[in-house]
Kinemage of the C-alpha trace (Angstrom):
@kinemage 1
@onewidth
@group {chain A} dominant
@subgroup {mainchain}
@vectorlist {calphas} color= white
{ca met a 1} P 22.353 -46.349 -35.277
{ca ala a 2} L 21.585 -42.924 -36.637
{ca ala a 3} L 23.881 -40.118 -35.640
{ca ala a 4} L 22.392 -37.638 -33.183
{ca thr a 5} L 21.741 -34.186 -34.564
{ca thr a 6} L 22.002 -32.248 -31.316
{ca ser a 7} L 25.457 -31.173 -30.209
{ca leu a 8} L 26.491 -31.178 -26.565
{ca pro a 9} L 27.773 -28.103 -24.754
{ca pro a 10} L 31.469 -28.226 -23.873
{ca val a 11} L 32.296 -29.804 -20.547
{ca ser a 12} L 34.439 -27.849 -18.114
{ca leu a 13} L 37.172 -30.233 -17.018
{ca pro a 14} L 38.729 -29.744 -13.591
{ca pro a 15} L 42.218 -28.284 -13.394
{ca ser a 16} L 44.727 -30.274 -11.385
{ca leu a 17} L 43.723 -28.229 -8.333
{ca pro a 18} L 39.969 -27.470 -8.503
{ca ala a 19} L 38.675 -24.093 -7.378
{ca pro a 20} L 36.826 -23.894 -4.034
{ca val a 21} L 33.145 -24.716 -4.143
{ca thr a 22} L 31.030 -21.598 -4.508
{ca ala a 23} L 28.053 -20.727 -2.349
{ca ser a 24} L 24.700 -22.173 -3.395
{ca ala a 25} L 21.150 -22.415 -2.135
{ca asn a 26} L 20.583 -25.871 -3.570
{ca ser a 27} L 18.829 -28.347 -1.332
{ca val a 28} L 19.296 -32.113 -1.515
{ca glu a 29} L 16.076 -32.754 0.375
{ca thr a 30} L 14.060 -30.610 -2.040
{ca val a 31} L 15.228 -32.747 -4.960
{ca arg a 32} L 14.729 -35.955 -2.994
{ca arg a 33} L 11.078 -34.995 -2.471
{ca gln a 34} L 10.737 -34.162 -6.176
{ca leu a 35} L 12.088 -37.541 -7.249
{ca lys a 36} L 10.307 -39.783 -4.766
{ca gly a 37} L 7.093 -41.119 -6.205
{ca gln a 38} L 8.207 -40.688 -9.823
{ca thr a 39} L 8.669 -43.803 -11.950
{ca leu a 40} L 11.812 -44.158 -14.006
{ca arg a 41} L 11.175 -45.921 -17.308
{ca leu a 42} L 14.584 -47.194 -18.256
{ca pro a 43} L 14.842 -48.651 -21.755
{ca asn a 44} L 17.155 -51.464 -22.707
{ca leu a 45} L 20.513 -49.723 -23.082
{ca phe a 46} L 22.201 -52.482 -25.052
{ca gly a 47} L 21.407 -50.776 -28.345
{ca tyr a 48} L 23.905 -48.081 -27.419
{ca tyr a 49} L 26.660 -50.706 -27.072
{ca ser a 50} L 25.886 -53.312 -29.728
{ca gln a 51} L 28.203 -51.654 -32.286
{ca trp a 52} L 31.285 -52.400 -30.146
{ca pro a 53} L 32.821 -55.721 -29.064
{ca ser a 54} L 31.475 -57.319 -25.887
{ca glu a 55} L 34.100 -59.873 -24.923
{ca ile a 56} L 35.556 -61.601 -21.911
{ca ser a 57} L 39.199 -62.472 -21.426
{ca pro a 58} L 40.270 -66.100 -21.842
{ca his a 59} L 42.118 -65.519 -18.537
{ca tyr a 60} L 38.882 -64.896 -16.610
{ca glu a 61} L 38.822 -68.184 -14.690
{ca his a 62} L 42.485 -67.818 -13.775
{ca leu a 63} L 41.875 -64.236 -12.650
{ca lys a 64} L 39.172 -65.451 -10.274
{ca thr a 65} L 41.571 -67.885 -8.631
{ca val a 66} L 44.522 -65.510 -8.341
{ca ile a 67} L 42.526 -62.478 -7.174
{ca glu a 68} L 40.692 -64.439 -4.490
{ca ala a 69} L 44.001 -65.812 -3.234
{ca lys a 70} L 45.428 -62.287 -3.026
{ca ile a 71} L 42.367 -60.974 -1.186
{ca gln a 72} L 42.951 -63.675 1.416
{ca glu a 73} L 46.692 -62.969 1.537
{ca trp a 74} L 46.615 -59.159 1.586
{ca ile a 75} L 43.503 -58.406 3.643
{ca asp a 76} L 43.496 -59.505 7.275
{ca pro a 77} L 40.885 -62.107 8.234
{ca ser a 78} L 39.812 -59.761 11.031
{ca asp a 79} L 38.848 -57.158 8.415
{ca glu a 80} L 36.042 -59.215 6.955
{ca leu a 81} L 34.133 -56.112 5.832
{ca val a 82} L 37.092 -55.038 3.711
{ca arg a 83} L 37.325 -58.536 2.233
{ca leu a 84} L 33.634 -58.430 1.398
{ca lys a 85} L 34.042 -55.071 -0.335
{ca ala a 86} L 36.994 -56.361 -2.352
{ca arg a 87} L 34.946 -59.369 -3.463
{ca lys a 88} L 31.765 -57.384 -4.133
{ca val a 89} L 33.582 -55.272 -6.725
{ca asn a 90} L 34.092 -58.480 -8.752
{ca leu a 91} L 37.547 -57.521 -9.950
{ca pro a 92} L 38.014 -60.640 -12.119
{ca leu a 93} L 34.949 -59.745 -14.184
{ca phe a 94} L 35.782 -56.035 -14.219
{ca ser a 95} L 39.272 -56.590 -15.625
{ca ala a 96} L 38.244 -59.419 -17.955
{ca ile a 97} L 35.512 -57.450 -19.736
{ca trp a 98} L 37.182 -54.032 -19.698
{ca tyr a 99} L 40.377 -55.454 -21.207
{ca pro a 100} L 39.461 -58.794 -22.812
{ca arg a 101} L 42.475 -58.765 -25.171
{ca ser a 102} L 45.182 -57.797 -22.672
{ca ser a 103} L 47.831 -60.193 -21.396
{ca leu a 104} L 47.397 -61.945 -18.052
{ca pro a 105} L 50.229 -60.021 -16.312
{ca arg a 106} L 48.707 -56.688 -17.334
{ca leu a 107} L 45.217 -57.796 -16.328
{ca leu a 108} L 46.587 -58.614 -12.888
{ca thr a 109} L 48.354 -55.263 -12.614
{ca met a 110} L 45.130 -53.463 -13.519
{ca ser a 111} L 43.278 -55.602 -10.980
{ca trp a 112} L 45.665 -54.585 -8.199
{ca phe a 113} L 45.256 -50.919 -9.112
{ca ser a 114} L 41.465 -51.299 -9.263
{ca met a 115} L 41.365 -53.069 -5.899
{ca trp a 116} L 43.313 -50.206 -4.369
{ca leu a 117} L 41.105 -47.617 -6.061
{ca phe a 118} L 37.765 -49.130 -5.102
{ca leu a 119} L 38.762 -49.628 -1.472
{ca trp a 120} L 40.210 -46.118 -1.327
{ca asp a 121} L 37.008 -44.699 -2.816
{ca asp a 122} L 35.013 -46.358 -0.035
{ca val a 123} L 37.221 -44.742 2.596
{ca ile a 124} L 36.586 -41.279 1.203
{ca glu a 125} L 32.911 -41.839 0.428
{ca asp a 126} L 32.309 -42.870 4.015
{ca thr a 127} L 34.624 -40.029 5.192
{ca ala a 128} L 36.349 -42.648 7.316
{ca ile a 129} L 39.322 -40.857 8.828
{ca pro a 130} L 41.758 -43.401 10.314
{ca ser a 131} L 42.573 -43.138 13.984
{ca ser a 132} L 46.251 -43.726 13.262
{ca ser a 133} L 48.580 -43.227 10.334
{ca ser a 134} L 50.432 -46.447 11.028
{ca ser a 135} L 49.953 -49.472 8.852
{ca ser a 136} L 48.212 -51.207 11.744
{ca ser a 137} L 45.248 -48.865 11.503
{ca ser a 138} L 42.433 -50.366 9.465
{ca ser a 139} L 40.150 -48.136 7.442
{ca ser a 140} L 37.339 -50.590 8.075
{ca ser a 141} L 37.270 -49.857 11.800
{ca ser a 142} L 37.746 -46.093 11.623
{ca ser a 143} L 35.133 -43.821 13.104
{ca ser a 144} L 33.139 -41.670 10.674
{ca pro a 145} L 33.075 -37.919 11.246
{ca ser a 146} L 30.033 -35.738 10.800
{ca pro a 147} L 29.315 -34.195 7.372
{ca ser a 148} L 30.509 -30.838 8.679
{ca gln a 149} L 34.010 -32.155 9.309
{ca pro a 150} L 36.596 -29.830 7.745
{ca gln a 151} L 37.464 -30.610 4.172
{ca ser a 152} L 41.154 -30.364 5.034
{ca lys a 153} L 41.050 -33.816 6.635
{ca ile a 154} L 40.161 -35.475 3.336
{ca thr a 155} L 42.781 -33.342 1.605
{ca thr a 156} L 45.358 -34.555 4.121
{ca leu a 157} L 44.397 -38.169 3.386
{ca his a 158} L 44.826 -37.510 -0.302
{ca asp a 159} L 48.143 -35.711 0.091
{ca arg a 160} L 49.601 -38.638 1.989
{ca ala a 161} L 48.148 -41.199 -0.413
{ca leu a 162} L 49.594 -39.302 -3.372
{ca ser a 163} L 53.003 -39.306 -1.742
{ca tyr a 164} L 52.736 -43.089 -1.400
{ca val a 165} L 51.561 -43.503 -5.018
{ca glu a 166} L 54.336 -41.263 -6.325
{ca tyr a 167} L 56.944 -43.279 -4.414
{ca his a 168} L 55.722 -46.620 -5.755
{ca leu a 169} L 55.610 -45.303 -9.309
{ca gly a 170} L 59.311 -44.529 -9.013
{ca leu a 171} L 58.701 -40.791 -9.363
{ca ser a 172} L 59.411 -39.579 -5.830
{ca pro a 173} L 62.581 -37.896 -4.565
{ca leu a 174} L 62.049 -39.732 -1.259
{ca thr a 175} L 64.572 -42.436 -0.427
{ca gln a 176} L 62.312 -44.222 2.086
{ca glu a 177} L 58.767 -45.449 1.660
{ca pro a 178} L 56.342 -42.906 3.171
{ca lys a 179} L 53.786 -43.992 5.736
{ca thr a 180} L 50.324 -44.683 4.402
{ca pro a 181} L 47.218 -42.840 5.630
{ca thr a 182} L 45.191 -46.060 5.755
{ca lys a 183} L 46.034 -49.702 6.202
{ca tyr a 184} L 45.028 -50.802 2.719
{ca cys a 185} L 46.533 -47.883 0.876
{ca thr a 186} L 49.560 -50.211 0.869
{ca leu a 187} L 47.813 -52.273 -1.823
{ca phe a 188} L 48.983 -49.766 -4.414
{ca arg a 189} L 52.546 -51.045 -4.227
{ca his a 190} L 51.484 -54.292 -5.935
{ca ala a 191} L 50.417 -52.329 -9.014
{ca gly a 192} L 53.285 -49.873 -8.732
{ca val a 193} L 56.041 -52.452 -8.927
{ca glu a 194} L 54.625 -53.825 -12.189
{ca leu a 195} L 54.057 -50.390 -13.705
{ca gln a 196} L 57.654 -49.475 -12.947
{ca lys a 197} L 58.818 -52.562 -14.837
{ca asp a 198} L 56.695 -52.088 -17.944
{ca cys a 199} L 55.874 -48.369 -18.283
{ca thr a 200} L 58.080 -45.488 -19.313
{ca val a 201} L 58.652 -42.570 -16.965
{ca arg a 202} L 56.360 -40.490 -19.173
{ca glu a 203} L 53.549 -43.053 -18.904
{ca arg a 204} L 53.921 -43.226 -15.132
{ca arg a 205} L 53.925 -39.446 -14.821
{ca asp a 206} L 50.794 -39.167 -16.959
{ca phe a 207} L 49.135 -41.807 -14.789
{ca tyr a 208} L 50.122 -40.022 -11.576
{ca val a 209} L 48.655 -36.750 -12.883
{ca glu a 210} L 45.323 -38.491 -13.418
{ca val a 211} L 45.361 -40.110 -9.968
{ca glu a 212} L 45.870 -36.626 -8.549
{ca arg a 213} L 43.063 -35.232 -10.711
{ca tyr a 214} L 40.776 -37.954 -9.338
{ca met a 215} L 41.642 -37.148 -5.723
{ca arg a 216} L 41.345 -33.373 -6.076
{ca ala a 217} L 37.968 -33.726 -7.779
{ca val a 218} L 36.801 -36.012 -4.966
{ca glu a 219} L 37.667 -33.234 -2.524
{ca val a 220} L 35.323 -30.881 -4.372
{ca glu a 221} L 32.556 -33.488 -4.440
{ca ser a 222} L 33.031 -34.250 -0.746
{ca glu a 223} L 32.497 -30.618 0.147
{ca trp a 224} L 29.207 -30.504 -1.744
{ca val a 225} L 28.076 -33.745 -0.098
{ca gly a 226} L 29.106 -32.504 3.347
{ca arg a 227} L 27.064 -29.333 2.868
{ca lys a 228} L 24.046 -31.324 1.618
{ca glu a 229} L 23.848 -29.164 -1.476
{ca leu a 230} L 23.837 -29.834 -5.207
{ca pro a 231} L 26.025 -28.041 -7.754
{ca gly a 232} L 24.828 -26.750 -11.100
{ca val a 233} L 25.049 -29.068 -14.091
{ca glu a 234} L 28.206 -27.501 -15.546
{ca glu a 235} L 29.963 -27.471 -12.196
{ca tyr a 236} L 28.910 -31.063 -11.556
{ca trp a 237} L 30.454 -32.192 -14.850
{ca gly a 238} L 33.558 -30.214 -13.971
{ca his a 239} L 34.449 -32.444 -11.016
{ca arg a 240} L 32.524 -35.612 -11.975
{ca met a 241} L 34.870 -36.159 -14.901
{ca gly a 242} L 37.587 -36.441 -12.258
{ca thr a 243} L 35.773 -38.477 -9.599
{ca ser a 244} L 34.841 -41.156 -12.130
{ca ser a 245} L 38.558 -42.137 -12.199
{ca val a 246} L 38.149 -42.977 -15.907
{ca tyr a 247} L 41.091 -40.746 -16.819
{ca thr a 248} L 43.393 -42.920 -14.691
{ca tyr a 249} L 42.478 -45.879 -16.918
{ca cys a 250} L 42.887 -43.748 -20.045
{ca ala a 251} L 46.404 -42.863 -18.931
{ca leu a 252} L 47.208 -46.584 -18.956
{ca gly a 253} L 45.647 -47.075 -22.395
{ca glu a 254} L 48.935 -47.674 -24.196
{ca tyr a 255} L 50.016 -50.093 -21.454
{ca met a 256} L 46.807 -52.145 -21.553
{ca gly a 257} L 46.692 -52.131 -25.350
{ca ala a 258} L 50.413 -52.935 -25.546
{ca ala a 259} L 50.617 -50.214 -28.173
{ca arg a 260} L 52.688 -47.061 -27.760
{ca leu a 261} L 51.599 -44.393 -30.204
{ca pro a 262} L 53.845 -41.909 -31.987
{ca val a 263} L 53.930 -38.653 -30.047
{ca glu a 264} L 51.940 -36.763 -32.679
{ca met a 265} L 49.109 -39.276 -32.299
{ca arg a 266} L 49.306 -39.558 -28.527
{ca glu a 267} L 49.063 -35.783 -28.135
{ca ser a 268} L 46.462 -35.307 -30.865
{ca glu a 269} L 42.980 -33.861 -30.477
{ca glu a 270} L 41.574 -37.237 -31.480
{ca val a 271} L 43.034 -38.963 -28.420
{ca arg a 272} L 41.838 -36.165 -26.134
{ca val a 273} L 38.323 -36.471 -27.552
{ca met a 274} L 38.406 -40.226 -26.981
{ca trp a 275} L 39.461 -39.724 -23.360
{ca asp a 276} L 36.753 -37.140 -22.731
{ca glu a 277} L 33.946 -38.989 -24.486
{ca leu a 278} L 34.778 -42.336 -22.918
{ca asn a 279} L 34.618 -40.605 -19.548
{ca arg a 280} L 31.359 -38.793 -20.360
{ca his a 281} L 29.811 -41.996 -21.697
{ca ile a 282} L 30.692 -44.081 -18.622
{ca val a 283} L 29.609 -41.355 -16.185
{ca thr a 284} L 26.269 -40.946 -17.940
{ca met a 285} L 25.494 -44.645 -17.999
{ca asn a 286} L 26.617 -45.109 -14.397
{ca asp a 287} L 24.549 -42.174 -13.155
{ca ile a 288} L 21.460 -43.501 -14.938
{ca val a 289} L 21.616 -47.023 -13.504
{ca ser a 290} L 22.668 -45.911 -10.002
{ca leu a 291} L 19.804 -43.460 -9.400
{ca lys a 292} L 17.898 -45.753 -7.043
{ca lys a 293} L 21.000 -46.183 -4.878
{ca glu a 294} L 21.615 -42.422 -4.842
{ca leu a 295} L 18.080 -41.705 -3.587
{ca asn a 296} L 19.136 -43.141 -0.243
{ca lys a 297} L 22.487 -41.368 -0.225
{ca ser a 298} L 23.770 -37.914 -1.129
{ca leu a 299} L 21.936 -37.491 -4.487
{ca his a 300} L 25.232 -36.232 -5.877
{ca ser a 301} L 24.510 -37.637 -9.297
{ca leu a 302} L 23.676 -36.405 -12.782
{ca ile a 303} L 19.903 -36.954 -12.754
{ca pro a 304} L 19.196 -35.146 -9.439
{ca val a 305} L 21.516 -32.303 -10.464
{ca ile a 306} L 19.686 -31.807 -13.781
{ca val a 307} L 16.259 -32.125 -12.148
{ca his a 308} L 17.192 -29.444 -9.647
{ca glu a 309} L 18.599 -27.031 -12.204
{ca thr a 310} L 15.960 -27.455 -14.905
{ca gly a 311} L 12.849 -28.621 -13.062
{ca ala a 312} L 12.355 -31.277 -15.760
{ca asp a 313} L 10.555 -34.507 -14.937
{ca leu a 314} L 12.558 -37.661 -14.400
{ca asn a 315} L 11.917 -39.329 -17.736
{ca ser a 316} L 12.621 -36.173 -19.755
{ca val a 317} L 16.007 -36.010 -18.071
{ca val a 318} L 16.707 -39.649 -18.929
{ca val a 319} L 15.871 -39.007 -22.588
{ca ser a 320} L 18.468 -36.204 -22.638
{ca leu a 321} L 21.040 -38.524 -21.051
{ca leu a 322} L 20.389 -41.209 -23.646
{ca glu a 323} L 21.233 -38.588 -26.261
{ca ile a 324} L 24.576 -38.039 -24.508
{ca leu a 325} L 25.291 -41.762 -24.810
{ca gln a 326} L 24.536 -41.570 -28.529
{ca val a 327} L 26.591 -38.449 -29.220
{ca ser a 328} L 29.564 -39.570 -27.090
{ca gly a 329} L 29.654 -42.923 -28.864
{ca asp a 330} L 29.573 -41.203 -32.262
{ca arg a 331} L 32.420 -38.894 -31.269
{ca ile a 332} L 34.570 -41.806 -30.115
{ca asn a 333} L 33.979 -43.621 -33.409
{ca lys a 334} L 34.826 -40.540 -35.472
{ca ser a 335} L 38.024 -39.951 -33.504
{ca ala a 336} L 38.982 -43.606 -33.940
{ca glu a 337} L 38.477 -43.295 -37.704
{ca lys a 338} L 40.682 -40.190 -37.801
{ca leu a 339} L 43.450 -41.908 -35.823
{ca leu a 340} L 43.407 -44.871 -38.193
{ca ala a 341} L 43.496 -42.489 -41.140
{ca met a 342} L 46.596 -40.836 -39.659
{ca ala a 343} L 48.354 -44.204 -39.946
{ca gly a 344} L 47.895 -44.136 -43.726
{ca asp a 345} L 49.151 -47.240 -45.509
{ca asp a 346} L 51.521 -48.255 -42.724
{ca asp a 347} L 50.041 -51.641 -41.766
{ca glu a 348} L 52.188 -52.002 -38.667
{ca leu a 349} L 51.156 -48.592 -37.373
{ca arg a 350} L 47.485 -49.238 -38.203
{ca lys a 351} L 47.594 -52.409 -36.115
{ca lys a 352} L 49.180 -50.494 -33.260
{ca val a 353} L 46.508 -47.793 -33.468
{ca leu a 354} L 43.750 -50.407 -33.529
{ca asp a 355} L 45.269 -52.158 -30.503
{ca tyr a 356} L 45.122 -48.794 -28.733
{ca ile a 357} L 41.534 -48.041 -29.809
{ca val a 358} L 39.890 -51.385 -29.028
{ca pro a 359} L 40.122 -50.970 -25.221
{ca tyr a 360} L 38.050 -47.761 -25.496
{ca trp a 361} L 35.263 -49.807 -27.038
{ca thr a 362} L 35.569 -52.640 -24.538
{ca asn a 363} L 35.802 -50.157 -21.646
{ca met a 364} L 32.344 -48.905 -22.653
{ca thr a 365} L 30.758 -52.309 -23.175
{ca gly a 366} L 32.556 -53.707 -20.143
{ca ser a 367} L 31.317 -50.850 -17.974
{ca tyr a 368} L 27.761 -51.494 -19.181
{ca trp a 369} L 27.803 -55.214 -18.374
{ca trp a 370} L 29.698 -54.798 -15.101
{ca ser a 371} L 27.328 -52.073 -13.878
């Protein structure tokens, strides 16, 4: 594939505590009317992924058995909707194609984290505020508030969830387990106990920082959605890079690749570029293929945001997004080459670097096939 010649503008990443949403006259319904009736001509996207490995873990069949058993064990039979959501995600496939070369224990740990994350995301997306903070309160039966409900309620949910996550990562000063804001927030402990066994304190702290980034960015997005307004393109990227949750997976990159990098590599510009471009690549692809779903929801997605800001027609916007896929992929490859070059003639270190890099490639191809 030829390298793209157009460079992308820098993306404004959200700080750990995003700034309040600014006033805007954007209208979701205006964009909805613009988009309805247009035809999206979506080309075959596989060409953007064919340069990287598309694999599936040899543990896939076993993952299906174990994960289904845990869904039945951990989610009450009376909460059938929650069980259906957990199954619909298809966690065995997600883990098996995102991390096809990881060990079975680490695939299971990532599956437990992903189960927690996807169910938590549904709670916030539906703005389902539990009626009780006790573990007997199910998020599936909670009443949904109106879009004008104060943002502080979602922030409170996040604050309490973060306290629970911090405790089960072994990073909290608390001596007793904090109460969870929703019934199935407790699922995080199954991932936490394994991460405590196999990750360093530094790795767990880095992971916690990215979970917090995800939640704080979701708060910004939720305010836009509640106001039925669309942000500008730059502001959208600023919080979308957090709401994607991709950085949480990046923070576990050494764990899933079973390859701890020397500090000068781990903190290098090359690794930061790989994190950012993996995130940008997955967001772009996801926002392209999910447009039809978004038309019946909030429209808080890349294509509607660009259409609103630029006035461009639907297919012109898609062409520009395909260029992002190309440029992001090129940047990841160049950063990977630089990291390998940093290893020099040290064969052991080169193998370690490659073990770290490969999951970035399979995260992209896995996200494509899973989506």
